[in-house]
NUKEZA-349690 format. One record per atom (N, C-alpha, C, CB): residue number from 0; residue in three letters; chain; atom name; x, y, z. Coordinates in steps of 0.001 Angstrom, whole numbers, padded with zeros to 6 digits. Glycine has a CB too. Layout:
# residues N
n/res/chain/atom/east/north/up
NUM/ala/A/CA/X/Y/Z
...
# end
This chain:
# residues 89
n/res/chain/atom/east/north/up
0/met/A/N/000839/-001190/000000
0/met/A/CA/000000/000000/000000
0/met/A/C/000876/001243/000000
0/met/A/CB/-000950/000004/001215
1/ala/A/N/000378/002302/-000650
1/ala/A/CA/001137/003536/-000757
1/ala/A/C/001233/004221/000599
1/ala/A/CB/000497/004473/-001783
2/asn/A/N/002454/004668/000935
2/asn/A/CA/002669/005310/002227
2/asn/A/C/002739/006827/002135
2/asn/A/CB/003932/004790/002847
3/thr/A/N/003192/007331/001007
3/thr/A/CA/003341/008784/000889
3/thr/A/C/002160/009375/000116
3/thr/A/CB/004678/009141/000188
4/ala/A/N/001991/010674/000310
4/ala/A/CA/000898/011368/-000380
4/ala/A/C/001107/011324/-001890
4/ala/A/CB/000793/012832/000101
5/ser/A/N/002352/011463/-002328
5/ser/A/CA/002629/011449/-003762
5/ser/A/C/002332/010074/-004364
5/ser/A/CB/004091/011839/-004027
6/ala/A/N/002609/009013/-003610
6/ala/A/CA/002330/007666/-004101
6/ala/A/C/000823/007429/-004205
6/ala/A/CB/002973/006614/-003181
7/arg/A/N/000077/007956/-003232
7/arg/A/CA/-001390/007828/-003285
7/arg/A/C/-001949/008583/-004488
7/arg/A/CB/-002034/008358/-001977
8/lys/A/N/-001377/009757/-004753
8/lys/A/CA/-001809/010541/-005908
8/lys/A/C/-001498/009789/-007204
8/lys/A/CB/-001122/011929/-005910
9/arg/A/N/-000316/009173/-007294
9/arg/A/CA/000050/008419/-008491
9/arg/A/C/-000937/007271/-008720
9/arg/A/CB/001491/007874/-008367
10/ile/A/N/-001384/006644/-007663
10/ile/A/CA/-002367/005558/-007793
10/ile/A/C/-003664/006103/-008380
10/ile/A/CB/-002636/004883/-006416
11/arg/A/N/-004115/007262/-007868
11/arg/A/CA/-005335/007880/-008397
11/arg/A/C/-005164/008240/-009869
11/arg/A/CB/-005702/009137/-007583
12/gln/A/N/-004010/008797/-010218
12/gln/A/CA/-003764/009184/-011605
12/gln/A/C/-003735/007969/-012524
12/gln/A/CB/-002451/009951/-011715
13/thr/A/N/-003129/006896/-012047
13/thr/A/CA/-003035/005677/-012850
13/thr/A/C/-004410/005104/-013144
13/thr/A/CB/-002177/004634/-012139
14/val/A/N/-005280/005109/-012153
14/val/A/CA/-006644/004605/-012347
14/val/A/C/-007368/005432/-013401
14/val/A/CB/-007430/004628/-011017
15/thr/A/N/-007247/006748/-013309
15/thr/A/CA/-007900/007644/-014267
15/thr/A/C/-007366/007429/-015675
15/thr/A/CB/-007704/009104/-013853
16/arg/A/N/-006037/007377/-015793
16/arg/A/CA/-005418/007211/-017108
16/arg/A/C/-005735/005863/-017723
16/arg/A/CB/-003921/007381/-017005
17/thr/A/N/-005765/004823/-016888
17/thr/A/CA/-006074/003488/-017389
17/thr/A/C/-007481/003451/-017968
17/thr/A/CB/-005928/002444/-016273
18/ala/A/N/-008416/004055/-017255
18/ala/A/CA/-009801/004095/-017740
18/ala/A/C/-009896/004881/-019046
18/ala/A/CB/-010727/004719/-016677
19/arg/A/N/-009187/005997/-019124
19/arg/A/CA/-009220/006833/-020320
19/arg/A/C/-008611/006095/-021510
19/arg/A/CB/-008475/008154/-020073
20/asn/A/N/-007478/005436/-021278
20/asn/A/CA/-006816/004695/-022352
20/asn/A/C/-007655/003520/-022824
20/asn/A/CB/-005454/004201/-021890
21/his/A/N/-008309/002856/-021884
21/his/A/CA/-009182/001732/-022246
21/his/A/C/-010335/002216/-023117
21/his/A/CB/-009726/001033/-020980
22/ala/A/N/-010905/003355/-022750
22/ala/A/CA/-012013/003913/-023525
22/ala/A/C/-011554/004307/-024927
22/ala/A/CB/-012612/005131/-022805
23/arg/A/N/-010362/004894/-025034
23/arg/A/CA/-009828/005276/-026346
23/arg/A/C/-009615/004057/-027232
23/arg/A/CB/-008511/006039/-026186
24/lys/A/N/-009048/003009/-026647
24/lys/A/CA/-008764/001794/-027416
24/lys/A/C/-010070/001124/-027854
24/lys/A/CB/-007908/000808/-026580
25/ala/A/N/-011056/001097/-026967
25/ala/A/CA/-012349/000500/-027294
25/ala/A/C/-013041/001301/-028395
25/ala/A/CB/-013246/000427/-026040
26/arg/A/N/-012942/002624/-028320
26/arg/A/CA/-013540/003489/-029342
26/arg/A/C/-012885/003238/-030701
26/arg/A/CB/-013400/004978/-028944
27/met/A/N/-011574/003085/-030690
27/met/A/CA/-010851/002809/-031928
27/met/A/C/-011311/001472/-032523
27/met/A/CB/-009323/002792/-031672
28/arg/A/N/-011437/000460/-031672
28/arg/A/CA/-011872/-000859/-032143
28/arg/A/C/-013278/-000798/-032715
28/arg/A/CB/-011815/-001881/-031005
29/thr/A/N/-014151/000022/-032127
29/thr/A/CA/-015511/000166/-032632
29/thr/A/C/-015504/000744/-034042
29/thr/A/CB/-016339/001055/-031698
30/phe/A/N/-014683/001767/-034263
30/phe/A/CA/-014588/002374/-035585
30/phe/A/C/-014040/001381/-036607
30/phe/A/CB/-013704/003620/-035535
31/val/A/N/-013050/000584/-036199
31/val/A/CA/-012478/-000422/-037098
31/val/A/C/-013535/-001467/-037438
31/val/A/CB/-011233/-001095/-036458
32/lys/A/N/-014344/-001835/-036450
32/lys/A/CA/-015403/-002818/-036683
32/lys/A/C/-016420/-002308/-037702
32/lys/A/CB/-016107/-003161/-035368
33/lys/A/N/-016703/-001009/-037655
33/lys/A/CA/-017630/-000433/-038634
33/lys/A/C/-017069/-000545/-040044
33/lys/A/CB/-017923/001037/-038300
34/val/A/N/-015761/-000343/-040183
34/val/A/CA/-015120/-000489/-041486
34/val/A/C/-015187/-001951/-041930
34/val/A/CB/-013646/000001/-041433
35/glu/A/N/-014893/-002862/-041012
35/glu/A/CA/-014938/-004301/-041315
35/glu/A/C/-016330/-004719/-041775
35/glu/A/CB/-014524/-005126/-040082
36/thr/A/N/-017345/-004206/-041108
36/thr/A/CA/-018717/-004534/-041471
36/thr/A/C/-019048/-004018/-042866
36/thr/A/CB/-019693/-003954/-040447
37/ala/A/N/-018614/-002797/-043167
37/ala/A/CA/-018865/-002224/-044487
37/ala/A/C/-018145/-003017/-045571
37/ala/A/CB/-018425/-000758/-044526
38/ile/A/N/-016944/-003495/-045266
38/ile/A/CA/-016204/-004314/-046231
38/ile/A/C/-016928/-005639/-046446
38/ile/A/CB/-014750/-004562/-045746
39/ala/A/N/-017431/-006216/-045369
39/ala/A/CA/-018125/-007500/-045453
39/ala/A/C/-019391/-007406/-046301
39/ala/A/CB/-018474/-007999/-044058
40/thr/A/N/-020070/-006262/-046247
40/thr/A/CA/-021277/-006099/-047055
40/thr/A/C/-020937/-005871/-048520
40/thr/A/CB/-022114/-004940/-046529
41/gly/A/N/-019692/-005460/-048789
41/gly/A/CA/-019260/-005255/-050165
41/gly/A/C/-019562/-003876/-050703
41/gly/A/CB/-019892/-006263/-051040
42/asp/A/N/-020004/-002976/-049843
42/asp/A/CA/-020327/-001613/-050272
42/asp/A/C/-019063/-000755/-050194
42/asp/A/CB/-021470/-001002/-049392
43/lys/A/N/-018480/-000473/-051345
43/lys/A/CA/-017203/000237/-051395
43/lys/A/C/-017313/001671/-050879
43/lys/A/CB/-016673/000245/-052815
44/ser/A/N/-018374/002374/-051252
44/ser/A/CA/-018507/003766/-050822
44/ser/A/C/-018735/003861/-049313
44/ser/A/CB/-019660/004444/-051571
45/ala/A/N/-019537/002943/-048765
45/ala/A/CA/-019767/002937/-047322
45/ala/A/C/-018482/002593/-046576
45/ala/A/CB/-020879/001939/-046955
46/ala/A/N/-017716/001663/-047142
46/ala/A/CA/-016450/001277/-046519
46/ala/A/C/-015473/002450/-046540
46/ala/A/CB/-015838/000054/-047237
47/asn/A/N/-015438/003193/-047641
47/asn/A/CA/-014571/004370/-047726
47/asn/A/C/-014967/005424/-046705
47/asn/A/CB/-014617/004964/-049130
48/asp/A/N/-016274/005652/-046566
48/asp/A/CA/-016754/006625/-045583
48/asp/A/C/-016392/006191/-044159
48/asp/A/CB/-018276/006807/-045712
49/ala/A/N/-016568/004900/-043891
49/ala/A/CA/-016254/004381/-042563
49/ala/A/C/-014766/004512/-042269
49/ala/A/CB/-016692/002916/-042441
50/leu/A/N/-013942/004255/-043274
50/leu/A/CA/-012489/004386/-043084
50/leu/A/C/-012113/005844/-042862
50/leu/A/CB/-011722/003817/-044302
51/arg/A/N/-012775/006738/-043578
51/arg/A/CA/-012487/008160/-043434
51/arg/A/C/-012815/008652/-042022
51/arg/A/CB/-013275/008968/-044471
52/thr/A/N/-013847/008080/-041401
52/thr/A/CA/-014166/008482/-040027
52/thr/A/C/-013303/007740/-039003
52/thr/A/CB/-015648/008229/-039736
53/ala/A/N/-012853/006532/-039346
53/ala/A/CA/-012038/005745/-038414
53/ala/A/C/-010606/006251/-038342
53/ala/A/CB/-012041/004280/-038820
54/gln/A/N/-010105/006771/-039455
54/gln/A/CA/-008693/007165/-039508
54/gln/A/C/-008300/008193/-038438
54/gln/A/CB/-008380/007727/-040872
55/pro/A/N/-009022/009303/-038288
55/pro/A/CA/-008602/010256/-037256
55/pro/A/C/-008667/009681/-035852
55/pro/A/CB/-009453/011488/-037324
56/glu/A/N/-009633/008813/-035616
56/glu/A/CA/-009758/008200/-034287
56/glu/A/C/-008553/007300/-034007
56/glu/A/CB/-011078/007385/-034180
57/met/A/N/-008133/006555/-035011
57/met/A/CA/-006977/005679/-034855
57/met/A/C/-005699/006508/-034690
57/met/A/CB/-006851/004728/-036067
58/gln/A/N/-005576/007577/-035454
58/gln/A/CA/-004403/008446/-035348
58/gln/A/C/-004345/009099/-033963
58/gln/A/CB/-004431/009530/-036453
59/arg/A/N/-005508/009459/-033449
59/arg/A/CA/-005574/010073/-032119
59/arg/A/C/-005084/009096/-031063
59/arg/A/CB/-007011/010531/-031797
60/ala/A/N/-005492/007826/-031198
60/ala/A/CA/-005066/006811/-030228
60/ala/A/C/-003550/006653/-030256
60/ala/A/CB/-005748/005456/-030520
61/ser/A/N/-002963/006693/-031450
61/ser/A/CA/-001504/006563/-031520
61/ser/A/C/-000829/007827/-030990
61/ser/A/CB/-001052/006284/-032972
62/gly/A/N/-001427/008972/-031244
62/gly/A/CA/-000863/010226/-030757
62/gly/A/C/-000860/010317/-029251
62/gly/A/CB/-001618/011384/-031323
63/lys/A/N/-001852/009704/-028617
63/lys/A/CA/-001934/009710/-027162
63/lys/A/C/-001112/008588/-026544
63/lys/A/CB/-003380/009594/-026721
64/gly/A/N/-000522/007736/-027386
64/gly/A/CA/000330/006671/-026868
64/gly/A/C/-000419/005428/-026432
64/gly/A/CB/001114/007180/-025726
65/val/A/N/-001686/005316/-026805
65/val/A/CA/-002470/004140/-026416
65/val/A/C/-002038/002929/-027236
65/val/A/CB/-003986/004405/-026603
66/val/A/N/-001810/003145/-028532
66/val/A/CA/-001284/002100/-029403
66/val/A/C/-000089/002676/-030159
66/val/A/CB/-002384/001570/-030391
67/his/A/N/000766/001812/-030629
67/his/A/CA/001964/002257/-031342
67/his/A/C/001581/002830/-032708
67/his/A/CB/002968/001086/-031508
68/ala/A/N/002328/003824/-033141
68/ala/A/CA/002037/004497/-034406
68/ala/A/C/002127/003528/-035580
68/ala/A/CB/002999/005670/-034618
69/asn/A/N/003086/002615/-035535
69/asn/A/CA/003237/001655/-036629
69/asn/A/C/002059/000681/-036683
69/asn/A/CB/004550/000882/-036478
70/thr/A/N/001486/000359/-035548
70/thr/A/CA/000317/-000514/-035506
70/thr/A/C/-000847/000140/-036231
70/thr/A/CB/-000070/-000841/-034052
71/val/A/N/-001056/001420/-035968
71/val/A/CA/-002136/002158/-036621
71/val/A/C/-001883/002245/-038123
71/val/A/CB/-002274/003572/-036016
72/ala/A/N/-000640/002532/-038496
72/ala/A/CA/-000297/002635/-039912
72/ala/A/C/-000555/001314/-040622
72/ala/A/CB/001169/003054/-040083
73/arg/A/N/-000178/000210/-039979
73/arg/A/CA/-000385/-001110/-040575
73/arg/A/C/-001868/-001416/-040735
73/arg/A/CB/000282/-002191/-039724
74/lys/A/N/-002649/-001136/-039709
74/lys/A/CA/-004086/-001417/-039770
74/lys/A/C/-004774/-000575/-040841
74/lys/A/CB/-004736/-001159/-038406
75/leu/A/N/-004418/000709/-040910
75/leu/A/CA/-005010/001576/-041922
75/leu/A/C/-004645/001110/-043323
75/leu/A/CB/-004561/003018/-041716
76/ser/A/N/-003401/000723/-043500
76/ser/A/CA/-002939/000264/-044806
76/ser/A/C/-003682/-000991/-045242
76/ser/A/CB/-001435/-000001/-044776
77/arg/A/N/-003839/-001922/-044328
77/arg/A/CA/-004511/-003184/-044663
77/arg/A/C/-005992/-002974/-044946
77/arg/A/CB/-004341/-004193/-043530
78/leu/A/N/-006625/-002090/-044160
78/leu/A/CA/-008037/-001798/-044406
78/leu/A/C/-008209/-001123/-045766
78/leu/A/CB/-008611/-000901/-043283
79/ala/A/N/-007330/-000166/-046072
79/ala/A/CA/-007416/000539/-047349
79/ala/A/C/-007204/-000418/-048516
79/ala/A/CB/-006388/001675/-047404
80/ala/A/N/-006287/-001359/-048354
80/ala/A/CA/-006029/-002343/-049422
80/ala/A/C/-007239/-003233/-049639
80/ala/A/CB/-004798/-003207/-049083
81/arg/A/N/-007891/-003623/-048538
81/arg/A/CA/-009084/-004473/-048661
81/arg/A/C/-010229/-003720/-049325
81/arg/A/CB/-009525/-004982/-047281
82/ile/A/N/-010348/-002435/-049018
82/ile/A/CA/-011403/-001624/-049636
82/ile/A/C/-011098/-001439/-051119
82/ile/A/CB/-011533/-000241/-048926
83/lys/A/N/-009853/-001214/-051439
83/lys/A/CA/-009452/-001022/-052841
83/lys/A/C/-009723/-002286/-053664
83/lys/A/CB/-007954/-000644/-052927
84/ala/A/N/-009602/-003454/-053032
84/ala/A/CA/-009805/-004726/-053726
84/ala/A/C/-011287/-005028/-053988
84/ala/A/CB/-009191/-005854/-052916
85/leu/A/N/-012180/-004292/-053302
85/leu/A/CA/-013604/-004504/-053510
85/leu/A/C/-013988/-004120/-054932
85/leu/A/CB/-014427/-003700/-052494
86/pro/A/N/-014909/-004884/-055542
86/pro/A/CA/-015381/-004485/-056870
86/pro/A/C/-016207/-003203/-056779
86/pro/A/CB/-016216/-005616/-057514
87/ser/A/N/-015927/-002236/-057630
87/ser/A/CA/-016677/-000976/-057602
87/ser/A/C/-018034/-001186/-058262
87/ser/A/CB/-015888/000164/-058317
88/ala/A/N/-019075/-000795/-057523
88/ala/A/CA/-020440/-001019/-058016
88/ala/A/C/-021023/000222/-058622
88/ala/A/CB/-021337/-001504/-056906
# end
């Protein structure tokens, strides 16, 4: 157990930050899922729109240090490639 006031404060800060980071990561996953769903339906324009809204959210997560920047770059690249491979209707 924390003995000093500063250690108790660090515990409080860690709890807050952990909750915030978890929420950011979950939000990012939700946006990615929307893109995945649009790809699964085969609707290229909907998938493009979903990716356009997911990209800033994913970039924000990497900017805040929740996920590594290269992880976000890889995921965006793979999603974009899958959307590009869809037949244009």
